[in-house]
C-alpha positions in Angstrom: 0.0 0.0 0.0 2.8 2.4 -0.8 1.9 4.2 -4.0 -1.6 5.7 -3.6 -3.3 8.2 -1.4 -6.1 7.5 1.0 -8.4 10.6 0.8 -10.8 10.7 3.7 -13.9 12.9 3.2 -16.0 13.3 6.4 -18.9 15.5 7.4 -22.2 15.4 9.3 -24.9 13.6 7.4 -26.4 16.2 5.0 -23.4 18.5 4.8 -22.6 17.4 1.3 -19.8 14.8 1.4 -21.5 12.2 -0.7 -22.4 14.7 -3.4 -18.8 16.0 -3.4 -17.5 12.5 -3.7 -19.7 11.8 -6.8 -18.4 14.9 -8.5 -14.8 14.1 -7.7 -15.2 10.5 -9.1 -16.8 11.8 -12.3 -14.0 14.4 -12.8 -10.9 12.6 -11.7 -10.0 9.3 -13.3 -7.2 8.6 -10.8 -9.8 8.4 -8.0 -11.6 5.2 -7.0 -14.3 5.0 -4.3 -13.9 2.7 -1.3 -17.3 1.0 -1.0 -18.3 0.5 2.6 -20.2 -2.5 4.0 -23.2 -1.8 6.2 -25.9 -3.6 8.1 -28.4 -0.9 7.2 -31.1 -1.4 4.6 -30.6 0.1 1.1 -32.3 3.4 0.5 -34.1 4.2 -2.7 -31.7 3.9 -5.7 -28.9 2.5 -3.7 -27.3 -0.6 -5.3 -25.3 -3.5 -3.9 -21.6 -3.2 -4.7 -22.0 0.3 -6.0 -23.2 2.3 -3.0 -22.6 -0.3 -0.2 -22.1 -3.9 0.4 -25.3 -4.8 2.4 -24.7 -7.4 5.1 -26.8 -8.9 7.8 -25.6 -8.2 11.3 -24.4 -11.8 11.6 -22.4 -11.6 8.4 -20.9 -8.3 9.4 -19.8 -9.8 12.8 -18.2 -12.7 10.9 -16.2 -10.3 8.8 -15.0 -8.6 12.0 -13.8 -11.9 13.4 -12.0 -12.7 10.1 -10.2 -9.4 10.1 -11.8 -8.4 6.8 -12.2 -4.7 7.7 -9.6 -2.0 7.6 -11.9 -0.1 10.0 -15.5 -0.5 11.3 -17.8 1.4 13.7 -21.4 1.7 14.8 -23.4 4.7 13.4 -26.9 5.2 14.8 -28.5 1.7 14.7 -26.2 0.2 12.1 -22.6 -0.8 11.6 -20.3 0.4 8.8 -16.9 -0.9 7.8 -14.2 -0.6 5.1 -13.4 -4.0 3.5 -9.6 -4.5 3.6 -9.4 -6.6 0.4 -11.1 -4.0 -1.8 -8.7 -1.2 -0.6 -5.7 -3.4 -1.4 -7.1 -4.2 -4.9 -7.5 -0.5 -5.7 -4.0 0.3 -4.5 -2.7 -2.5 -6.8 -4.3 -0.7 -9.7 -2.3 2.5 -8.9 -5.4 4.5 -7.9 -5.9 7.0 -5.1 -8.8 5.9 -2.9 -11.6 8.1 -1.8 -13.3 7.3 1.5 -16.8 8.6 2.3 -16.6 7.9 6.1 -17.4 9.4 9.4 -14.8 10.6 12.0 -14.5 7.2 13.5 -13.6 5.6 10.2 -11.3 8.5 9.3 -9.4 8.2 12.6 -9.0 4.4 12.3 -7.7 4.6 8.7 -5.3 7.5 9.4 -3.8 5.7 12.4 -3.1 2.6 10.3 -1.6 4.3 7.2 -0.8 7.9 8.3 1.9 8.6 5.7 -0.6 8.1 2.8 -3.7 9.7 4.4 -5.2 13.0 3.5 -8.1 14.0 5.8 -10.7 16.6 4.7 -13.7 17.6 6.8 -16.8 19.4 5.3 -18.9 21.6 7.5 -22.4 22.9 6.8 -22.9 26.7 6.7 -25.2 26.4 9.8 -27.2 23.7 11.7 -30.4 25.3 10.3 -29.1 24.8 6.7 -28.1 21.3 7.6 -31.6 20.4 8.8 -33.1 22.0 5.7 -30.9 19.8 3.5 -31.7 16.6 5.4 -35.5 17.3 5.1 -35.0 18.2 1.4 -33.6 14.8 0.6 -37.0 13.1 1.5 -35.1 9.9 2.5 -35.7 9.7 6.2 -38.6 10.1 8.6 -38.7 13.1 11.0 -37.4 10.9 13.9 -34.3 9.9 12.0 -33.7 13.5 10.9 -33.7 14.7 14.5 -31.4 11.9 15.5 -29.0 12.9 12.7 -29.2 16.5 13.8 -28.3 15.5 17.4 -25.4 13.4 16.0 -24.2 16.2 13.8 -22.9 18.3 16.7 -20.9 15.3 18.0 -19.5 14.8 14.5 -18.6 18.4 14.1 -16.6 18.3 17.4 -14.0 16.2 15.7 -13.2 18.8 13.0 -9.7 19.6 14.5 -8.5 16.0 13.8 -8.5 16.7 10.0 -5.8 18.3 7.8 -8.2 20.5 5.9 -11.6 21.9 6.8 -14.1 23.4 4.3 -17.4 25.1 4.8 -19.8 23.9 2.0 -21.7 27.0 1.2 -21.3 26.6 -2.6 -21.0 23.1 -4.0 -18.9 24.1 -7.1 -16.5 26.0 -4.9 -16.2 23.1 -2.4 -15.5 20.6 -5.2 -12.9 22.9 -6.7 -11.2 23.3 -3.3 -11.1 19.6 -2.6 -9.6 19.0 -6.1 -7.0 21.6 -5.4 -6.1 19.9 -2.1 -5.8 16.5 -3.7 -3.6 17.9 -6.5 -1.3 19.6 -4.0 -1.0 16.4 -1.9 -0.1 14.4 -5.1 2.7 16.9 -5.8 4.4 16.4 -2.4 7.8 14.8 -2.9 6.9 11.8 -0.7 3.8 11.1 -2.7 5.4 11.3 -6.2 6.0 7.8 -7.5 9.6 7.3 -8.9 10.7 10.8 -8.0 13.6 9.7 -5.8 14.9 7.3 -8.5 14.7 10.1 -11.0 16.7 12.5 -8.8 19.3 9.9 -8.1 19.7 9.3 -11.8 20.3 13.0 -12.3 22.8 13.2 -9.4 24.7 10.2 -10.9 25.2 11.8 -14.3 28.9 12.5 -14.8 29.6 16.3 -14.5 31.7 16.3 -17.8 28.5 15.6 -19.7 27.6 19.3 -19.0 31.0 20.7 -20.3 30.7 21.9 -24.0 
């Protein structure tokens, strides 16, 4: 796992991280999405293997015992986890991997592979706007929306653990800023594949080669 970046995108539910992820994946061919496993039921339009791997609680627990997750954690009434094998396969393809995870998942991943991890946290403009966005999705009943709002403040309290923090007031600007962050991280010397071999080759070139 030494050649790619692990790009963690976290936010409270409704702040826009999933929409940002979709835009990034559509506009950057070097990015691949890490698909999480969950014990939660699929929402409308969510597909197996594309949005999540949907597991029963028993199957999820079996994966934990097998060491199949890079990280896992409970969120509300369900469990979410990152399958280790899928991440390794994407690294083998030379891709950077995008994670749409909460702060617990982001912390676990960054602790295991800190030298390749880029952590980005997305904040909503306000809690009032966050609630408006959650209600506008028409995906959850009012009870779940209020639980997500209560959880949002706990999520937001972890913002300082991240390398970059953005306020998602304008989606296009937020996507542009995340793309700029990713490009800057790719250009860091420790993240450029073969850079050190290239420099060593330049240093080994005989000095007389430069004399006319």
